[in-house]
C-alpha positions in Angstrom: -49.6 -61.0 -64.4 -49.2 -57.2 -65.0 -45.8 -55.7 -65.6 -44.6 -52.2 -66.6 -41.3 -51.0 -67.8 -42.0 -47.5 -66.6 -42.7 -48.6 -63.0 -46.0 -46.8 -62.6 -46.9 -44.0 -60.2 -44.5 -43.4 -57.3 -45.4 -44.7 -53.8 -42.8 -42.3 -52.4 -40.6 -39.5 -53.7 -36.9 -39.4 -53.1 -34.6 -36.5 -53.9 -31.0 -37.4 -54.3 -28.4 -34.8 -53.6 -24.6 -35.2 -53.5 -22.2 -33.4 -51.3 -18.6 -33.5 -50.4 -18.0 -34.8 -46.9 -14.4 -34.8 -45.8 -12.6 -36.7 -48.7 -15.7 -38.5 -50.0 -18.7 -37.8 -52.2 -21.8 -38.7 -50.4 -25.3 -39.0 -51.8 -28.1 -37.9 -49.5 -31.6 -39.3 -50.0 -34.5 -37.1 -48.9 -37.5 -39.4 -49.0 -41.2 -38.4 -48.5 -42.5 -39.6 -45.1 -46.1 -39.7 -46.2 -47.7 -43.2 -46.2 -46.4 -45.1 -49.2 -49.3 -45.1 -51.6 -49.7 -44.3 -55.2 -50.8 -40.8 -56.3 -50.4 -37.2 -55.1 -46.8 -37.0 -56.2 -46.8 -33.2 -55.5 -47.6 -33.7 -51.8 -44.8 -36.3 -51.6 -42.4 -34.0 -53.4 -43.0 -31.1 -51.0 -42.6 -33.5 -48.0 -39.2 -34.7 -49.4 -38.3 -31.1 -50.3 -38.8 -29.9 -46.7 -36.2 -32.4 -45.6 -33.8 -31.2 -48.3 -34.3 -27.6 -47.4 -33.7 -28.4 -43.7 -30.4 -30.1 -44.7 -29.2 -27.4 -47.1 -30.4 -24.4 -45.2 -32.7 -21.6 -46.4 -31.0 -19.7 -47.9 -28.6 -22.6 -48.9 -25.4 -22.9 -47.0 -22.3 -22.0 -49.1 -21.5 -25.7 -49.9 -25.1 -26.1 -51.3 -25.1 -22.8 -53.2 -25.6 -24.2 -56.7 -28.1 -23.6 -59.4 -29.6 -27.1 -58.9 -30.3 -26.5 -55.2 -31.6 -23.0 -55.9 -34.1 -24.6 -58.4 -35.4 -26.8 -55.6 -35.8 -23.8 -53.3 -37.5 -21.8 -56.0 -40.1 -24.5 -56.4 -41.1 -24.1 -52.8 -42.1 -20.5 -53.0 -44.5 -20.3 -54.6 -45.2 -24.0 -54.3 -44.8 -25.4 -57.8 -44.4 -29.0 -58.6 -42.8 -29.6 -62.1 -42.9 -33.3 -62.2 -40.4 -36.0 -61.2 -38.2 -35.4 -64.3 -37.3 -31.9 -63.0 -36.1 -33.4 -59.7 -33.5 -35.6 -61.5 -32.5 -32.6 -63.7 -31.9 -30.4 -60.6 -30.0 -33.1 -58.8 -27.7 -33.7 -61.8 -27.2 -29.9 -62.2 -26.2 -29.7 -58.5 -23.9 -32.8 -58.8 -22.1 -31.4 -61.9 -21.6 -28.0 -60.1 -20.2 -29.7 -57.0 -17.8 -31.8 -59.0 -16.7 -28.9 -61.2 -16.1 -26.8 -58.0 -14.0 -29.6 -56.5 -12.0 -30.1 -59.7 -11.3 -26.3 -59.8 -10.0 -26.4 -56.2 -7.6 -29.1 -57.2 -6.5 -27.2 -60.3 -8.0 -29.8 -62.7 -9.8 -28.6 -65.9 -13.5 -29.3 -65.8 -15.5 -31.1 -68.4 -18.4 -28.6 -68.2 
């Protein structure tokens, strides 16, 4: 039996992006629609990215105007795939900016 702690190559790519929706924080999942097979992460990334860009707008709508989302948009033109680690970094950047923005609106000091 073969096992791996790292999980191996991705069959699909999912971009996770939080947003404030009414009084809740929602996590959106933009998943590549290409056939789920291993390899060609870049093609899967750009497929998932197209769904993210459709949702956030191009240029991003004000509620998505964060450094994290801008990094996703920058990677699309010119098309540049930086690896799966960057996706997580950009999603976390966006999440922290959204939470910081919401705390500021409520008059709460941010942790950033």
